[in-house]
ZAMARGU-4260 file (C-alpha; in steps of 0.2 Angstrom, whole numbers, plus 5000, padded with zeros to 4 digits):
<rodrens>
0) 5073/4893/4898 | 5072/4906/4884 | 5090/4904/4881 | 5089/4885/4880 | 5074/4887/4868
5) 5084/4900/4857 | 5099/4889/4856 | 5089/4874/4851 | 5080/4883/4838 | 5094/4893/4831
10) 5105/4877/4830 | 5091/4869/4819 | 5090/4883/4806 | 5095/4872/4792 | 5083/4858/4797
15) 5069/4871/4797 | 5073/4877/4780 | 5075/4859/4773 | 5058/4854/4781 | 5049/4869/4774
20) 5056/4865/4757 | 5049/4847/4758 | 5032/4854/4763 | 5032/4866/4749 | 5036/4852/4737
25) 5021/4842/4743 | 5007/4849/4731 | 4992/4852/4742 | 4983/4864/4731 | 4965/4865/4736
30) 4956/4859/4727 | 4959/4844/4727 | 4969/4846/4743 | 4979/4830/4744 | 4983/4835/4762
35) 4989/4817/4765 | 5005/4822/4757 | 5010/4834/4770 | 5002/4824/4784 | 5015/4810/4779
40) 5029/4822/4781 | 5023/4828/4798 | 5022/4810/4804 | 5039/4806/4797 | 5046/4821/4806
45) 5038/4818/4823 | 5035/4800/4826 | 5054/4796/4827 | 5054/4808/4841 | 5041/4798/4850
50) 5027/4810/4847 | 5011/4802/4844 | 5001/4807/4829 | 4983/4804/4826 | 4975/4806/4808
55) 4957/4812/4806 | 4948/4811/4789 | 4931/4816/4784 | 4935/4811/4766 | 4949/4800/4760
60) 4965/4809/4757 | 4959/4825/4765 | 4970/4822/4781 | 4970/4831/4797 | 4984/4826/4809
65) 4985/4830/4828 | 5002/4827/4837 | 5001/4827/4856 | 5015/4831/4868 | 5014/4832/4887
70) 4999/4830/4898 | 4987/4838/4909 | 4978/4855/4909 | 4978/4867/4900 | 4977/4858/4883
75) 4984/4871/4871 | 4980/4868/4852 | 4992/4876/4839 | 4983/4874/4822 | 4992/4876/4806
80) 4985/4870/4789 | 4991/4859/4776 | 4982/4865/4760 | 4987/4880/4749 | 4979/4890/4735
85) 4984/4888/4717 | 5000/4896/4712 | 4992/4908/4699 | 5003/4918/4687 | 5018/4929/4689
90) 5030/4918/4698 | 5049/4920/4695 | 5053/4903/4701 | 5044/4886/4702 | 5031/4889/4716
95) 5033/4870/4722 | 5052/4870/4721 | 5057/4882/4736 | 5071/4894/4733 | 5081/4901/4748
100) 5088/4918/4744 | 5093/4933/4755 | 5087/4925/4771 | 5070/4921/4764 | 5061/4906/4757
105) 5051/4907/4741 | 5037/4895/4737 | 5019/4892/4738 | 5013/4890/4756 | 5029/4897/4764
110) 5019/4911/4772 | 5002/4903/4771 | 5004/4892/4781 | 5018/4879/4779 | 5031/4890/4786
115) 5022/4891/4803 | 5020/4872/4803 | 5038/4869/4799 | 5043/4880/4814 | 5031/4871/4826
120) 5038/4854/4820 | 5056/4859/4823 | 5050/4866/4840 | 5041/4850/4844 | 5058/4841/4847
125) 5062/4853/4861 | 5045/4851/4868 | 5047/4833/4868 | 5064/4833/4877 | 5057/4844/4891
130) 5039/4836/4891 | 5038/4837/4910 | 5041/4856/4910 | 5027/4860/4898 | 5012/4870/4906
135) 5000/4856/4900 | 4997/4846/4885 | 5002/4853/4868 | 4992/4848/4852 | 5000/4853/4836
140) 4987/4851/4822 | 4990/4851/4803 | 4973/4854/4796 | 4964/4851/4779 | 4954/4862/4768
145) 4957/4879/4777 | 4958/4888/4760 | 4940/4882/4755 | 4931/4885/4771 | 4938/4871/4783
150) 4922/4860/4780 | 4934/4845/4780 | 4946/4852/4792 | 4945/4863/4808 | 4927/4867/4805
155) 4923/4849/4805 | 4935/4844/4819 | 4927/4858/4830 | 4909/4854/4826 | 4912/4835/4830
160) 4921/4840/4846 | 4936/4829/4840 | 4949/4840/4848 | 4948/4844/4866 | 4957/4860/4871
165) 4957/4874/4883 | 4965/4887/4872 | 4970/4889/4853 | 4983/4899/4844 | 4980/4901/4825
170) 4996/4906/4817 | 4987/4911/4801 | 4987/4930/4802 | 5002/4939/4793 | 5007/4954/4804
175) 5025/4950/4809 | 5020/4945/4827 | 5016/4963/4831 | 4997/4960/4834 | 4987/4946/4842
180) 4970/4945/4834 | 4957/4942/4848 | 4941/4946/4838 | 4933/4944/4821 | 4919/4953/4813
185) 4903/4943/4809 | 4900/4939/4791 | 4883/4938/4783 | 4881/4933/4764 | 4863/4935/4757
190) 4856/4932/4740 | 4842/4944/4735 | 4831/4939/4721 | 4820/4952/4712 | 4805/4944/4703
195) 4796/4952/4689 | 4786/4947/4673 | 4794/4944/4656 | 4789/4954/4641 | 4796/4960/4624
200) 4809/4974/4626 | 4798/4984/4614 | 4784/4984/4625 | 4791/4985/4643 | 4775/4992/4650
205) 4768/4974/4648 | 4781/4967/4660 | 4788/4970/4677 | 4807/4973/4675 | 4815/4963/4689
210) 4832/4972/4685 | 4826/4990/4687 | 4818/4985/4704 | 4834/4977/4710 | 4843/4992/4705
215) 4831/5003/4716 | 4834/4990/4730 | 4853/4991/4729 | 4853/5009/4729 | 4844/5010/4745
220) 4855/4996/4752 | 4870/5007/4748 | 4863/5021/4758 | 4856/5010/4772 | 4863/5015/4789
225) 4873/5001/4798 | 4869/5006/4816 | 4883/5000/4828 | 4892/5003/4844 | 4911/5008/4839
230) 4924/4996/4846 | 4942/5000/4846 | 4947/4983/4840 | 4937/4985/4824 | 4935/4996/4809
235) 4917/5001/4805 | 4905/4987/4798 | 4905/4986/4779 | 4893/4980/4765 | 4898/4974/4748
240) 4889/4970/4732 | 4899/4955/4726 | 4888/4948/4712 | 4874/4953/4701 | 4865/4943/4687
245) 4849/4943/4677 | 4841/4944/4661 | 4842/4934/4645 | 4844/4946/4631 | 4843/4965/4628
250) 4826/4964/4620 | 4818/4955/4634 | 4811/4962/4650 | 4819/4952/4663 | 4808/4942/4675
255) 4822/4938/4687 | 4837/4947/4693 | 4848/4943/4708 | 4862/4950/4719 | 4873/4943/4732
260) 4878/4954/4747 | 4892/4953/4759 | 4890/4961/4776 | 4904/4961/4789 | 4897/4966/4806
265) 4902/4970/4824 | 4897/4962/4840 | 4885/4976/4844 | 4875/4971/4828 | 4865/4956/4823
270) 4863/4947/4807 | 4844/4946/4810 | 4843/4965/4811 | 4853/4967/4795 | 4841/4955/4786
275) 4826/4965/4794 | 4832/4981/4787 | 4834/4973/4769 | 4817/4966/4770 | 4810/4983/4775
280) 4818/4991/4759 | 4811/4977/4748 | 4794/4980/4756 | 4794/4999/4752 | 4799/4995/4734
285) 4785/4982/4732 | 4772/4994/4738 | 4778/5008/4726 | 4781/4997/4711 | 4767/4987/4704
290) 4771/4968/4702 | 4788/4970/4711 | 4793/4955/4723 | 4808/4950/4732 | 4814/4935/4740
295) 4830/4932/4751 | 4841/4917/4755 | 4854/4917/4768 | 4869/4909/4760 | 4881/4910/4775
300) 4881/4918/4792 | 4895/4917/4805 | 4893/4927/4822 | 4907/4939/4827 | 4919/4932/4840
305) 4929/4941/4854 | 4941/4933/4866 | 4943/4942/4883 | 4959/4951/4882 | 4961/4948/4901
310) 4961/4929/4898 | 4976/4922/4907 | 4984/4913/4892 | 4981/4928/4881 | 4991/4939/4893
315) 5004/4925/4894 | 5006/4925/4875 | 5008/4943/4875 | 5021/4943/4889 | 5031/4929/4881
320) 5031/4938/4864 | 5038/4954/4872 | 5052/4945/4881 | 5058/4936/4865 | 5054/4949/4852
325) 5057/4965/4862 | 5039/4972/4858 | 5022/4969/4865 | 5010/4964/4852 | 4994/4975/4851
330) 4977/4968/4851 | 4968/4967/4835 | 4950/4964/4828 | 4949/4956/4810 | 4937/4960/4797
335) 4939/4943/4789 | 4937/4926/4796 | 4950/4912/4802 | 4947/4895/4809 | 4947/4904/4826
340) 4929/4906/4823 | 4924/4888/4824 | 4935/4886/4839 | 4927/4900/4849 | 4910/4894/4843
345) 4913/4877/4851 | 4920/4884/4868 | 4938/4885/4864 | 4946/4903/4866 | 4956/4905/4851
350) 4968/4920/4845 | 4978/4923/4829 | 4996/4926/4831 | 5010/4923/4818 | 5025/4928/4808
355) 5025/4935/4790 | 5019/4949/4780 | 5000/4951/4775 | 5006/4955/4757 | 5013/4937/4755
360) 4998/4926/4757 | 4991/4920/4740 | 5003/4931/4730 | 5015/4926/4717 | 5033/4924/4723
365) 5026/4921/4741 | 5040/4921/4753 | 5044/4922/4772 | 5059/4927/4782 | 5068/4913/4790
370) 5072/4924/4805 | 5053/4926/4807 | 5050/4908/4808 | 5064/4905/4820 | 5058/4919/4831
375) 5040/4912/4830 | 5047/4895/4836 | 5055/4904/4851 | 5040/4913/4856 | 5029/4898/4855
380) 5042/4888/4865 | 5043/4901/4879 | 5024/4902/4879 | 5022/4883/4881 | 5035/4880/4894
385) 5033/4883/4913 | 5039/4900/4920 | 5053/4894/4931 | 5063/4878/4931
</rodrens>
């Protein structure tokens, strides 16, 4: 079967390139998104093959599209996304007019994430032809809004339980198919506000300087231990001071100053424990500095996720990748977040696996190797077909 898949995919190299060029030309920069443009291309590609496509929209024009092939269990979801980030500066070519050069395709979205989508759409033809030999039902999703939090895309689809699946592959990590991401750190974003009392800058003793108190607080946060149990999948937990703002003029004692903090934490930690530690620091400063007061607002929190590496389909993906590529992908834990999180949160084990180079996503002159896309299609084809025929 692997030989048949390989022959099918290799014979459609030019088709894959042409399709990816069309997808790149569809301007789905988010915002505003306009994912309906790529959804139309996906439908035009699949529906002539007899593959049913169902649109889902939380907002008009912000289209998610699900194509279904086969039937039964397991239901396996392969989720790509339609939207891209703005092109930015530094391009040597038109970012929306794809260029093929030296075995690579250049253009915005080639690596993140339209190349992977094109590979799956080409593979869909083989899956449809051999529908009875699939291991279950395959659901190929082109999703909206991934680059801006997925509130109109997979986050929404997962929370509304619109997509029923037993397992998901998210081809949105760029590691040359040498790793399978089975875990992601949690993320906690907190706004800390220091409250003081305004006064004239020439008589600071008559006020309470919210900025000085916040500085004292942040210096303690920088030294605060982040207690955790080491996990071989993860780098240590991190903290970042991402934003700070306050004051109105240099000759005014500021009555308010705020900072926004970003914590990435491991499964052995909890967001609540981190928040308690921050509040304990604030309490000490309030007790030692007359008039100081702090308040906290949780901006965003997502729990860490971890899929069992012994899961049958995780092992199957790893075996099939080795058979096609010649190497066994290592397991990995990510510091960032992907749409695997809402999948896992709603009961769908989800892993990250895909082609490309992490330096390409969001960069000027973004590109991907055509051979990588062909190999990705071969791995996914092998993964989705039954072992023996």
